[in-house]
N, C-alpha and C positions, 0 to 999 in steps of 0.2 A: 332599762332604758325606756323612757316614756315618750308619748306623742310629742310633747313640747320640746323635748330636747333635739328631735329630729326635724323640726318644722322647716328649718332652713334648707335642708336637703330634699324635702318631699316633693316639691314641683318637679325638680329634675328627674326625680325616680318616676313620677306619674308620666312625665312626657316620654322618656326613654323607654319605660316598660310598654308604653303603647296601650295601656289600659284605660287610663282616665286622662282627662286634659281637656285642651280646647277641641273645638269642632273640627272634624277632618283628621283627627289622630287616628292611626290604625288601631282597630281593636281586635284582640285575639279571640278567634272563634273557641267556644267551649268544646265544639265537636270537632275533632280531627280524625276522620275516617281512615286517613292514610296511616296514622300513628296506630290506630286500633288494628288495622291490617298488618303493620309492622310488627305488632306484638304476636299476631297469629303466625306470621312467617318465622319469627324467632322461636317460639315455643314448638312448632312443627321440626324446624331444624334440630333442635336439642333432642326432642324425643327420638326422632329417626337416627340420630347419631349414637344416642345410648343403646338403642335397641339393635341397630343394624351395623353400627361403625361406619356408616355411609349416611350422608355425604361426609367425607373425611373432615371437614371442618365446620360440621353442624354444631359444634360446641360453641361457636361464636355468637349464637343466638343468645347466650346469656350476656355477652358483651353489648349486643343490640339492646337488651333489657336495661343495662346500666346507662346507657345514653338517654333512653326514653325516660328512665326515672330522674336523672339528673336534670333533664329538660322540665319535666312537669313539676317536681317539687321545688326547683328553684324558681321557675315562674310564679308559683303560689306564693312563695316566701317574698319575692321581690314586688309582687303585686299588693301583698299585705303591707309591706313597709311603705309603699307608695300611697295606699289608701289611708293608713292610720299612723305612720310614723313609728311603728312598732311592730314586733312580732309576739303574738300571744303563745308563748311556748306550751303553756298547759293545754291549750286547745289543739295546737299542732301535734303534740305527742299523743293526746286523746284520739285524734284522727287517725294517726298511724296505728295505734293499738287496735281501734276498731276494725279498721280494714285489714291488718296483717294477723293479729294474734288469734282469733277464733279459728280460722282455717289451718293455720300453722300448727296449732295445739291439738286439733282434732286429727290431722294426719299423723302427727307424733304419736298421739296415743293409740291410734289404730294400728300403726306399724309395730310399735313395741308390743302390743298385746298379741298381733299376728306372728310375730317372731317367736314369742315364747310358746305359742301353740304349736308351731310348725317345727322349730328347732329344739336344741337342747338348752338346758337353763343357762349355761356359760354364754352361748350366743344371744340369749334373751337379754342377759345382764349386760353384755357389751352393747347392744343396741339401745338398752335403757339409758346407758351412760351417753351415748351419742344424742339421744333424746333430750335429756338434760341440758346439755350445751346447744342443741338446736333451739330449745324453748327459750333460752337466755339469750339467743342471737349471737352466740360465740362458737357455732360450729366450724367457721374457718380456721380459727386459732386452734381448736381442738384437734381437728384432722391434721393440720401442719405439725402440731407437736408430736402426734403418735406416729408421724412419718408417712402418712397416707399419700400414695402417688395416685393422682387423678387418672392416669393413663393406664394404670396397672391393671392387667386382667389376670394376675397370678394368685393373689390373695383373696381373702373374704371382704367383699365390698359391702360397706354399710348401706342399708336401704334409706338412710337419712343423710348421705354424704352430700346430696344435691342442696341441702340447707345452707351450705357454705355461702352461696351467693345472696341468699336473704341476710345472713349475718353481716355481709360486707355493706349493703345497702343500709341496714339499719344502724350500723356503727357510722357510716358516713353521715346519716341525719342527726347524729348527737352533736357534731361539731359545725356542720354546714350552715344552719341558721345562725350561728354566733358569727360566722365570717361575714355572712350578708349583712347583718345589723351593725357589726363593726365596721364594715366598709362605708355604710351609710353614715355612721358617726363621723368618720375620718373626712368624708366628703364634706359634711357640714362644718367641721372644724377647719379645714384647709380653706374652703371657699374657693379654691382655684379649679377644682375638678368637679365634674357632676358625680353624684353618688354612684350612679351607674357605671361611669367610667372607672371609678376606684374600685368597684365590686369587681368589674371585668379584669382589672388590673391583678388584683389579689387572686382571681380565679386562674389566670394565665400562669401566675408564679406558682401557684399550688400544683396545677396541671403539669408544668415543666418539671418541677421537682419530683412529682410522682412518676412521671415517664422516665426520667433519668435513673430514678432509684430502681424502677422496675427492670430496666436494661441491665443494670448491675446485678440485681438480685437473681435474675434469670440464669446468669452464669455462675453465680456464687452458691445459690440455694434454690434451685428450681421449684421444690416443693413449696416452700414459704413463698416464693415468688406468686405461684398460682393462687394460693389461698389469701394472701395478704391484703388487708385494706388499703394499706399504703401504696401497694403497687397497682391498685385498681382505681384509685380516686380520680386519676386522669381521665378515665372513661366517663365517670359521671360528671366531672368537671366540664367535659366537651359538650354534654348535653346541657349543663348550666349556662355555658357561654352561648350556646344556640338560643337559649330562652332569652338572653340579654340582647341578642342581636336581631330579635324578630322586628323592631322596627325597620332596621336596615333592609332586611329581606323583603318586607312589605313593600318598600318603595321600588324594588327592582322590577323590571319588565316582566310581565306574566310568562311570556315564552321563554325567558331565561330561568324563570323559576321552575317551569314545567321540565326544561332540560336537565336542571340542577336534580330534581326528583327523580327522574327516569335514570340519570347517571348514578344517583345514590343507590337506586334499587339493583342496578346491574352490578354495582361494585359489591353489595352484600350477597348477591347470587353467586357472583364469581368466588367470594371469599369462602363460600361453603365448600368449594372444590380445590381451592389453591393453598387455603391456610391449613396447616397441619400441626401436630405436637412439636415438631422440631423447628417450627418457625420462630420460636422465642415467645412463650406465652407468659405474661400478657403484652410484653414489650420486647421487640416492636412488632410481634406477630399480628396482634389484633388491631393495629392501627387502620388497617384497610376497611374492615366492617364498621369500625367506629366512624370513619370518615364517611362510609356510604349512609349511616344512620343520620348523621348530622345533615347531609345533603338532602336526604328525603324529608326530614323535618323542616330545613330552611325552604326546600323548593315547594312544599305544601302549605306555607304561610299565606293565608287569605283565600285560597282556593285549593281545589282538588282536581287534578288533570285527568281526563279520560284514559289516558295511557297508564294509569296506575290501578288498572281494573284487578290485577293480581292481588292487591291489597284491600280495595273497596268493595269487592263483591260480597253478597250475603253471607255465605260460608266464612269468609275471611273475618268478617266483621263479629260474627257469632264467637269463633275460635279465639278472637282477641278479646272477647268480653269475658271468656271463661278461662283465659290463659293462666291466670294465677292457680286455679284448682288444677288445670291440666298440668302444670309444672309440678306442683305439690305431689300429686298421685302418681304420675307416671314412673317415678324411679322405684318407689316401693313395689309398685306392680311388676317392674322388671326383674328385681331381685327376689322377690318372695314367690312369684309364680314359677321359678325355676323348680321350685319343689315338686310340682305336678307335672313339668315338662323338662326333664333332665336332659333330653336331647337338643333342647332349644330349636326345635324345627318351626315349621310355618304355623303349625297349630298353636305353638307358644306365643309367637308374634301376634297372631289374631286375638289370642286370650288376652295379652298385655294391652293391646289397642282398645279391645272392648271394654275391659274393666277399667282403663283410664277414662275412657270417653263417659261411660255410665257414672262412675263416681264423680267425675268432675261436673257433669251436668246436674246431677242431684244435689251436690254439695253447694254449688254456685247458687242454685235457686232456693234450697232450703236452709242454707247456713250463710254463706258468704254475702250475698246481696241483702237479705233481710237484716242481718246484723250490722252491716255497713250503713243502713238507713234507720236503725234503731237508736235508742238513747243509751246504749251499752258504753259504759265508762264515762257518760256525760251526756249532754243534750242530744237530741236526735240529729240525724244527719240532715244537712240542707241540700237542695237540689244543685249541687255544683259539680264541676269536674272532678271525678274521683282521682285519688293520687296512686302512685306507684304502678303496680300491675293491673290493678283491678279494673280499669276500664277508662274511657274517655268520655263517653256520651253521659250528659246530665240526666237522661231518662233511661231507666233500667226496663228491660223487656218484660212483658208479662210473665209470670212464672212458667206457664207451660205451654203457652201458644208456639213458641219457637223450638220446643224440644223435638217433637217429631220430625218436622221438616229439616232443621238444622242438623239434628242427630243423623238423619239419613245422609245428609250431604258430607257431614264430617266423617262418617263410616266409609262412604264412597271415596272421598279424598285419600283417607288413609289407606284403603286397599290399593288405590291407584298408586300410592307412594311405595307400597310394598312390592308391587309388581315392577315399578320402575326402578327401583333400587335393588331389587333382587330378581334380576331377569332370569335366573336359571329356572324360575317357575316355583310352583308349590311344592315341588318335590326336593327342593334345595333346603338346606338347613340354615336357620338364621343365627348369626353370632352376636354377641353382646359386649360391648366394651365396658360395661358395668357389671358383667357376670363373669364367671369362670371361663377361660378359652377353652374351646372344645377342639379335640384332636380332628385333623383334616384328611388323615390317610384311610385307606380301607383296609378291613382286617384280612389281609392276604398274607399267606406265608413267605418267608423269605428263606428258601431252601439253600441258596447260595450266597447268603448274606456275608459269610466270611471270606468269600473269594476275593482276592486282591488283584490289583493290575499286574503285579509281579507275583507269580505263583509261589507260595510259602511265605510271603511277607505277613499275612495277616492270619490270625486265629480265630475260630468260632468256638469258643469253649462251651461245651454241652453244660446244660444245668444239671447239678446234682440230682439224684433221684428224689430227695427230700425237698428240694426247692421245686423241681417240676410238680411233685404231688401236691405240695402246699399250694401252688398257683392254680392249679387244676381244681382243688377242693375250695378254694376262694370264690372261683368262677361259678361253680355249682352251689355256693351258700345259698340258703333261703332266708336267712335273718342275719342281722349283724351280730357280732361277737361282743364280749366285753373287751374293749380295745385296750391295749397297754403298749405305749402311753395312751392316754386318754384322747378322744377327739378335742375335748375342751382344751387340752394343753398344746395343741398344734398351733400352727401359724408361723409365718416367716419371721416375725420379730422374736417369738419364743425360740424358734429354732437358732436365730443368730445369737441369742443370749447363751444357749446351750453349747454351740460349737466354738463359741469365743469366751467360754468361762475361764480358760487359761489365758486369754489374750493372744492367742495364737491362731486366729482365723485369717487375718490379713497381716501380711510379713513385710516388714521394712528394716532398715538398718537399725532402728531403735529396739526391735524384740528379736532380731534374727538370732542372735547368740543364745538367748534364753529358749526360744521355740525350736531350735535344731539340736537340743540336747538328746542324748541317747546312752547306751550302755557303755561302759568304759572300754570294752573289747568288742564292738559290733561284728557280727558275721559278715553282713553287707550293709551298705548305705543306700537308701532310698530317696531321692528327691521328688517332689511333686510340685508341679507347675500349672497353674490354670486359674479359672475363675470360682465362682461361688459353687459350681458343680463339683469342682475339684476339692473345695472345702467339705462338700457333703459326702465325698468318699473317705474322708480323712479318718472317721471313727473305725470304719473297717479295715483300713490300711494300718493304723495304729494297732488293731487287735492282732493283725498278721505280725506286725513288728515285735510285739511284746512275747508272742509265742516262739518266734524265730530269732529272737535276739538281733534284730535289725536296728539300724539308726535311721530315723526318718526326719528328713529335711524339709519342712513346708516352705513353699515360696509363692503362696496364693495371694490373690487380690480380688475382691469382688468386682464382677461385671468386666474383668480384664483378662482375656483369653491368651493362651499359651501361643497361639498362631500369631505371627508377626504381621498383623493387620491393624489399621486404625479403625477404632470403633467409637460409636457414641454411648452415652448412658442410656438406660431406659427412659423414654421420653424425648430422646433426639438431642440433647445437649452435648457439646464437644467434651472428650475425655482425654486430654493430653497427658495426664498423669499415668494412664495405662502404659503407653509407650515407655515412659521414663522408668516405671516399675520393672518392666519386662527387660529392658536393657540391663538394669541393676541385677535382677535375678539371674539372667544369663551369665552374668560375671560371676556371680556365687557359684553357679554349677561348675564353670570352668576351674573354679579354685578348689571346691571340695571333691570334684572328680568322682561322683557317685557311681555305683555299680548299676544302678537302674534309675532312669529318669522317667517319670509318668507324667504325660501330657493329657490333660482332661478339660475339655471345653464344653460350654452349652451349646445346643444347637441353634439357640436364637442369635449366636454370633452371625449367622447368615443375614439376619434381618437387622443388624446393628452396624453394618459396614459405614464407615464415614464417606467412602467413595460413592455410596449410593448405587453400586453396581448391581444390587438386586435386594429389594426389600423383602421378597418371599421366597427366597432360595432359588433364584434363577441360575442358569448355568454359569453366567459370569460370576456371581456370588460363590458359587461352589469352587470355581476355578481360583478365585482370589484367596479362600480360606486354605484350599489345598496348597497353593503356593506359599501362603503365610506359615503354614505348618512345616513345609519343607525348609523354608528360611530358617525356622526356629532350631530345627533338627541340625541343620548345616552349620549354624553357629556354634553348637556344643558337641558335635558328633565325636570329634577328637579327644574329648574330655570325659566321656561316659562309657560304661560297659555296653548298656543297651538302651535303647528307647522303646517305651510302650505307650501306643496311643490308646486311651480308654475311652470308649463311647460313652455318651451321656445316657442317662436313664431316659426312656420314652416318657414324654409328658403324659399326665393323667388328670383324673377328677380331683378336686379339692374335697377332701373328706368333711370339712366343716360346711361345706355347700350341700354335698349329696347324702350324708347321713341325716336323716330327718325322721320325724315321727310318723310321716305317711309314706315313706319310700322303703327300698329294697337294696340289697347288695349290688342288683344289677344296674342300679342308677349310677353306680360308682366305677363302672367299667368302661374303660377307653380303648382305643386302638392306636397302634404305631403310627405317627404322623408322617406326612410326606417330607416335612422338614428333617426329621430325624433320619430319614433314608438319604436325604441330600447330604447331610453332615456326615453320615457313613461314607457316602461317595468321596467327599473330601478327604476324610481321614485315611481311608483305604488308599486313595490315590497318592497321598503323601507318604504313607507306609512303603507302597510299592516303589516310588521312586528313590527313597532314601535307605531302604534296608531295615526300616524300623518295623516293630510288630504292632498289629492293631487288634484289639479284642472288642468285638460286638457284645453287647449287653442285653439286647431285647428279649432273649430268652430267660433272663434272670428276673424278668418282671412280667412276661406275658407268655401264653401259650403258643403253639406252633401256627396257630391261625392269625395271631396278631392281637388277641383279646387281652387286655391287661387290667387285673382287678386293683380296687383301690386299697386292699389289704391283703396279707397273707398270714394266714393263722389268725392270731389275735393283733398282729403288729401292723400299724398303718404304714403304708408304703411311702407316702409322701407327705410333707408338712404343708405344702400348698399344691400347686400343679406340677411342679418340677423338681424341687429339692427332696431328696430321699430323707427320711427320718434317719436319726443317728441309730436307733435300734434296728432298723432294716440294713443299714450300711454294716452293722457288726454282724447281722445274721449272714450276710453275703461274704463274710471273711474268709470261709474255705475256698470260695470261688475265686476271691481275689488272690489267695496265696497260690492256687493252682496255676494262675497266669503270670504272676509277678517274675518268677524265675523258672518258668516251664523248660 
């Protein structure tokens, strides 16, 4: 589409865009210090959230980035159409490539190489695959396709997972310029509306459709909802609409605009603490920070209020200037530095912040900014407002003048953030939402762990001499053995494929008859009810059944505990199917009347209660789970011979993270967590009130002090941080047999 074709609508675009036109028309400043500071706030929030899991809503910094990018890019495109009647698509994409590709590819290359150096070849190959998709700006679809859960701390996290947001932005830029120029063409052809009005109308339609689709997708497929470009488009469109509305904002009273900016900043800051993974991400959960970002942008039109010092101070300005580099480097640093700091303490946090800052400062001044101003991919850059995350000011700082002063300010701010968000002080461990979750308990013995509220209701099976000796030997090991199965073969997805090879991991009416098969004349019938932890016990239980001629009836479903409580899925979304499955399963128990019913649940049931009674295993959560277990037992007690409450395995370290070229077996040792102890309390209480039996399992995985190795003999204990391997489950078959019909 050429300049002549759009000449009829150009004047309208010029006036509405506020860039060119008659005298007195509002002109958009090329320098928006408030937006630069907004970038700083966004990237700091993201880094702190990924590193400390606090503030809980820090991940919304990415959504603020989306609004800023939509605002800047749409403004540039509208101004180009206003000035020339066309969009130079080649020049547009060349500018995008020059500003995005060099740094993105550099970080990908360094990250893949570092992974190969630090981990095993399989982990390196996996990250290399992630790097290919990241380089092609398709990371979001890749991670969605492989089932990556952004909130998960259980599996191996890719150090390039954060590239999903870059992919969303670049995919957005593939179609957005065409929408703008199509709107201008429609405006010219109709003659009844200004081109900008048509553009705004189309943007509103696109944003509304994207928001509605996101709300639906969050409930239907939360992983796809999080990573999808279609569910995120409304956020970038919100920024685009703000760009089109600049003339209107510029005509508002200065005091009103100041109030809008301050209100927007307060909303963003509040979002960091009130938005959480269960809010419905990205819709409607991030509507609050998106609104806040729009208000800050709108309120800062034509002026910068003194009340925005949080955004306009020198440190924030420099952080905003290097925000793209900060964003790219922080996540590989969080993941890869765990090799050297397996305990993820304060030294680890300081190392992550230091490495991120140093690499970001160096790469910005030596790579990002010089290339942005070079002739790479085309003619040299002109002194115009940079696009995307790379900056606002048309003047770049001198390469080294700001480094010392600003670097000191950045480090000081980072340390202040560490102390503010981790008030327990330097002795407290730092956790990471992007890394493997660490145990929170202390390595203390549980001498009376098997004592129930009602004496005799619980059993504390002593580990066999061979198991105890193997656990002790693993704790004393000085080097890693040749694992069988190999560490490369572990992982939650691989484990699911293994335990579900016969299609009998999750049971429903469609596969119940096939999966409940057993010997023609079984000695006894054993039914197993519970979530994925119960599924993990099944290889050992089946091994017992084969030797003793038992019939095993699985009634398991992932993330659905046997306790009659309402839970959410990991990530906080509703899970009504769980209650429906439990009622169906209990009906099957009443019909088959098993000799033994085994109830096995994950200890994180305490943190997934839909009632919200206690996200961290508070007494109210313990009481709710205890009551739910008692209700389940009461519902079938007249139909079963015995009920056995089987404790979950204590959580541990993920071998794919802790087995490294520079580490030792001690890096894979964990301790029995407080959450496990609280689940024990709930299970013991239910056993005591119903006459059921309870079997603790901590001594099957840990020594008397509560230290738990990541492997026993040559067998990996867990496939991730929680689910035990099929091999270790079978290894424990003799212990399982000793308690099943004790």
